[in-house]
C-alpha positions as CSV (number, residue, x, y, z in Angstrom):
1,M,38.4,-87.3,28.3
2,L,36.7,-88.1,25.2
3,D,37.9,-90.4,22.5
4,D,38.8,-90.0,19.2
5,V,35.6,-91.9,17.7
6,A,33.4,-90.5,20.9
7,R,34.5,-87.2,19.2
8,L,33.7,-87.8,15.6
9,R,30.2,-89.0,17.1
10,R,29.9,-85.4,18.8
11,F,30.9,-83.3,15.7
12,N,28.3,-85.3,13.2
13,R,25.8,-84.4,15.8
14,A,26.0,-81.0,15.8
15,V,26.7,-80.5,11.8
16,T,23.5,-82.7,11.2
17,R,21.8,-80.4,13.5
18,D,23.1,-77.6,12.1
19,V,22.4,-78.1,8.7
20,G,19.4,-79.6,9.3
21,A,19.7,-83.3,7.7
22,L,17.1,-84.2,9.7
23,D,14.3,-81.6,8.8
24,G,11.3,-82.1,6.7
25,S,11.1,-78.9,5.0
26,F,15.3,-77.8,4.3
27,L,16.0,-74.1,5.1
28,G,12.2,-73.5,4.8
29,R,11.7,-74.5,1.3
30,G,9.6,-77.9,2.1
31,R,11.5,-80.4,1.1
32,P,14.5,-82.4,3.2
33,L,17.8,-82.0,2.5
34,G,18.1,-84.9,0.2
35,V,15.2,-83.4,-2.2
36,A,17.6,-79.9,-2.5
37,R,21.0,-81.5,-3.0
38,V,19.2,-83.9,-6.1
39,L,18.5,-80.2,-7.0
40,H,21.2,-78.8,-6.3
41,L,23.7,-81.3,-8.7
42,A,20.7,-80.9,-11.4
43,T,22.0,-78.6,-14.4
44,P,20.4,-76.7,-17.5
45,D,22.4,-78.3,-19.2
46,G,21.6,-82.1,-18.1
47,T,23.5,-83.9,-15.8
48,D,23.3,-87.9,-16.2
49,V,21.1,-89.6,-13.6
50,A,24.0,-92.3,-12.4
51,E,26.8,-88.5,-11.7
52,V,23.9,-88.0,-9.5
53,R,23.5,-91.4,-8.0
54,Q,27.8,-91.6,-7.1
55,R,27.9,-88.2,-6.1
56,L,25.2,-88.8,-2.8
57,G,25.4,-92.0,-2.9
58,L,22.0,-92.8,-3.2
59,D,20.0,-95.6,-3.6
60,S,18.4,-96.1,-7.1
61,G,15.0,-96.9,-5.9
62,L,15.4,-93.4,-3.5
63,L,16.6,-91.6,-6.6
64,S,13.8,-92.8,-8.6
65,R,11.4,-91.6,-6.2
66,I,13.1,-88.0,-5.4
67,L,13.1,-87.7,-9.7
68,R,9.6,-87.9,-9.8
69,G,9.1,-85.7,-7.2
70,L,10.5,-83.3,-8.8
71,E,9.3,-83.4,-12.0
72,A,6.2,-83.3,-10.9
73,E,6.7,-79.8,-9.7
74,G,8.0,-78.7,-12.8
75,L,11.5,-78.0,-11.7
76,I,13.0,-80.8,-13.4
77,A,12.8,-82.4,-16.9
78,L,14.0,-85.9,-17.1
79,E,15.2,-87.3,-20.5
80,T,17.0,-90.1,-22.4
81,A,21.0,-89.6,-23.7
82,A,21.1,-88.9,-27.3
83,A,24.5,-90.8,-27.7
84,D,23.1,-93.6,-25.1
85,R,19.9,-94.3,-24.7
86,R,20.9,-96.6,-21.6
87,R,21.7,-93.2,-19.9
88,R,19.3,-91.0,-18.4
89,I,19.5,-86.9,-17.9
90,V,17.9,-84.7,-15.7
91,R,18.2,-81.3,-16.7
92,L,16.4,-78.0,-14.2
93,T,14.2,-76.1,-15.9
94,E,13.3,-72.4,-15.2
95,A,11.1,-72.5,-11.8
96,G,14.0,-74.9,-11.0
97,R,17.0,-72.9,-11.3
98,A,14.7,-69.8,-9.6
99,E,14.2,-72.3,-7.0
100,R,17.6,-73.5,-6.8
101,E,19.0,-70.1,-6.0
102,A,16.7,-69.7,-3.7
103,Y,18.2,-72.5,-1.8
104,E,21.4,-70.7,-2.6
105,S,20.3,-67.8,-1.7
106,L,19.8,-69.2,1.5
107,S,22.8,-71.8,2.3
108,L,25.2,-67.9,1.6
109,Q,22.9,-67.0,3.9
110,K,23.2,-69.7,6.9
111,A,27.1,-70.0,5.8
112,T,27.4,-66.2,6.6
113,Q,25.8,-66.5,10.5
114,T,28.0,-69.4,10.9
115,L,31.0,-68.2,10.1
116,T,30.6,-65.2,12.3
117,R,30.0,-66.8,15.1
118,A,33.3,-68.2,15.0
119,G,34.1,-64.4,15.8
120,R,38.7,-64.2,16.4
121,R,38.1,-68.1,15.4
122,R,37.7,-67.7,11.7
123,A,40.3,-69.2,10.1
124,A,41.4,-72.4,12.7
125,L,37.5,-73.1,11.9
126,V,37.8,-72.6,7.8
127,A,41.3,-74.9,8.1
128,A,39.5,-77.3,10.1
129,M,36.5,-77.3,8.0
130,D,38.5,-77.8,4.6
131,L,40.8,-80.7,6.2
132,I,37.6,-83.0,7.2
133,A,36.0,-82.3,3.8
134,T,39.6,-83.5,2.0
135,V,39.5,-86.1,3.8
136,L,35.6,-87.5,3.6
137,N,36.2,-86.6,0.1
138,E,39.1,-88.6,-0.6
139,D,37.5,-91.3,-3.1
140,L,36.1,-88.0,-5.3
141,V,39.2,-85.8,-6.1
142,E,39.1,-85.7,-9.7
143,I,41.7,-84.2,-11.9
144,R,40.7,-82.0,-14.9
145,A,42.7,-79.2,-17.6
146,A,43.1,-75.7,-16.2
147,D,44.1,-72.4,-18.0
148,P,46.9,-71.6,-15.8
149,D,46.0,-68.1,-15.1
150,D,42.4,-69.4,-13.0
151,P,42.2,-68.0,-10.1
152,A,42.0,-71.6,-8.4
153,A,45.5,-72.5,-10.4
154,Q,47.3,-69.4,-9.3
155,A,46.3,-70.4,-5.7
156,C,47.8,-73.1,-5.9
157,L,51.0,-71.7,-7.6
158,A,50.8,-69.5,-4.9
159,A,50.7,-72.5,-2.0
160,Y,53.9,-73.9,-4.0
161,Y,55.8,-71.3,-4.1
162,A,55.8,-70.3,-0.9
163,L,56.4,-74.1,-0.2
164,L,59.6,-73.7,-2.2
165,C,60.7,-70.1,-0.5
166,E,60.2,-72.2,2.8
167,K,61.9,-75.4,2.1
168,V,64.7,-73.6,-0.1
169,A,67.8,-72.0,0.8
170,G,68.5,-68.7,-1.4
171,L,64.6,-68.9,-2.7
172,T,62.7,-65.7,-2.4
173,P,59.2,-64.9,-3.5
174,A,61.0,-62.6,-5.8
175,H,61.8,-65.2,-8.1
176,F,58.1,-65.8,-8.8
177,A,55.6,-64.0,-10.6
178,L,51.8,-64.4,-10.4
179,P,50.6,-64.1,-12.9
180,D,53.0,-66.3,-14.7
181,P,54.5,-64.5,-17.7
182,A,55.6,-68.6,-19.6
183,A,52.0,-69.3,-18.9
184,D,50.9,-69.2,-22.6
185,S,54.2,-72.5,-22.7
186,F,51.4,-74.6,-20.4
187,R,48.5,-74.5,-22.8
188,T,47.4,-76.5,-25.2
189,P,48.4,-77.5,-27.7
190,R,52.2,-77.0,-26.6
191,G,51.8,-78.1,-23.4
192,A,49.0,-78.8,-20.1
193,F,47.8,-77.6,-16.4
194,L,45.7,-79.9,-14.7
195,L,44.0,-78.8,-11.6
196,A,43.0,-81.7,-8.9
197,W,39.5,-81.1,-7.6
198,S,37.8,-81.9,-4.2
199,D,34.5,-80.7,-4.7
200,T,35.0,-76.7,-4.7
201,L,38.9,-76.6,-3.4
202,A,41.2,-76.9,-6.1
203,V,43.9,-79.5,-3.7
204,G,46.4,-79.9,-6.0
205,C,48.3,-78.8,-8.9
206,V,50.6,-80.3,-12.1
207,S,51.8,-78.5,-15.3
208,L,54.0,-79.5,-18.2
209,R,55.4,-77.4,-21.3
210,P,57.7,-78.3,-24.6
211,L,60.8,-78.5,-24.0
212,L,63.1,-79.1,-27.0
213,G,61.4,-81.2,-30.0
214,D,59.3,-83.8,-28.9
215,T,61.3,-84.0,-25.2
216,A,58.6,-81.7,-22.5
217,E,58.6,-81.0,-19.2
218,V,56.7,-81.5,-15.4
219,K,56.6,-78.5,-13.9
220,R,55.1,-77.2,-10.2
221,L,53.9,-80.6,-8.8
222,W,52.3,-79.2,-5.4
223,V,49.0,-81.0,-3.6
224,H,47.7,-79.2,-0.7
225,P,48.7,-80.3,3.2
226,D,45.3,-82.1,3.8
227,A,44.8,-84.4,1.1
228,R,48.5,-85.4,1.5
229,G,48.9,-89.5,2.0
230,Q,46.1,-90.1,-0.4
231,G,47.7,-91.2,-3.1
232,L,46.9,-88.1,-5.0
233,A,50.7,-87.1,-5.9
234,R,51.0,-90.4,-8.1
235,R,47.8,-89.6,-9.7
236,L,49.0,-86.2,-11.0
237,M,51.7,-87.6,-12.4
238,A,50.3,-90.4,-14.4
239,A,47.8,-87.8,-15.1
240,I,49.7,-85.4,-16.7
241,G,51.9,-88.8,-18.3
242,A,49.1,-89.0,-19.9
243,E,48.1,-86.3,-21.4
244,A,51.7,-85.8,-22.6
245,R,51.3,-88.7,-24.8
246,R,47.8,-87.5,-25.9
247,L,50.1,-84.3,-27.0
248,G,53.0,-86.4,-28.8
249,Y,55.3,-86.0,-26.5
250,R,58.3,-89.3,-26.0
251,D,60.0,-87.8,-23.1
252,L,59.6,-86.2,-20.2
253,R,62.4,-84.3,-17.9
254,L,62.0,-82.8,-14.9
255,D,64.0,-80.7,-12.2
256,T,63.8,-80.5,-8.4
257,N,65.6,-79.6,-5.2
258,R,67.5,-81.9,-2.4
259,A,65.2,-79.9,0.1
260,L,62.4,-82.0,-1.3
261,P,62.9,-85.7,-0.4
262,E,59.3,-87.1,-0.9
263,A,59.0,-85.8,-4.4
264,I,62.8,-87.7,-5.0
265,A,61.3,-90.6,-3.4
266,L,58.1,-90.3,-5.9
267,Y,60.2,-90.3,-9.2
268,H,62.6,-92.3,-7.8
269,A,59.3,-94.9,-7.2
270,T,57.4,-94.3,-10.4
271,G,60.4,-95.4,-13.5
272,W,61.8,-92.1,-13.4
273,T,65.4,-92.0,-13.9
274,E,68.3,-89.2,-12.4
275,V,69.7,-87.6,-16.3
276,A,71.9,-85.3,-16.4
277,P,71.7,-81.9,-15.6
278,Y,69.6,-79.2,-18.0
279,T,69.1,-76.5,-15.7
280,D,70.2,-74.3,-12.9
281,F,69.9,-72.5,-9.7
282,P,67.7,-73.8,-7.5
283,A,67.4,-77.6,-9.1
284,T,70.4,-80.2,-7.5
285,H,68.9,-83.4,-9.1
286,W,67.1,-83.7,-12.7
287,F,65.4,-87.1,-13.9
288,G,64.0,-88.3,-17.4
289,K,61.2,-91.0,-18.1
290,A,60.4,-92.5,-21.4
291,L,56.9,-92.2,-22.5
């Protein structure tokens, strides 16, 4: 039997071959994969060259050569940032936008073929790919504001509610509604809703709503099972705390249930203290924190 390292290397070889990582003409468009990826990260509104370099892990010299080549093809324009002349911006031209759309169409076709090939194993394949991508992108997870009615936010909330129904006795899907009828309370300037993104997959959420005066309540902290163990829950809590301070709140509250011991341990470990009850079922523990 292959050991874990050998199995990982086998996987790497299979992916390298399947995605055409070594092809001189990725998807038949005349450029290698690395050049196509740079083109993909450029936008019509402009992308910081430093961001492209960081996202792809490219050497500065190699990236400069790729950008010069794409510029010579008329696919991008390079310019100096107005606010900081040390920064360079790469912007897609009309020709570049058309070329990126061609890549997108071909990539979708190839992805569809792979999923079709999986047949009845499709769900397991997609779940495995989500896990792998989340592990590999651990250092690239970004936390950004979102609207609570955004489809990605609702997907995270649905997963969170399903977890509560699984863990907490007496809770059923009937206790929750999507879209959230109280969504307005989680919107700026009264509240906030944050999503954690692993590339294009939302892997966590947390929200904030006004409670009383200068006190706000933290709600709906959830992390995708594939992203747990990375410190993401702590990052989300720190981010929502910073957002609460920005909105002018001075104190925070939250409630939770004894069936979620990991959450209770997190709150104890991050400076929250237990306070008097202020909500009913399904809460069994209540916490507060001064900002």
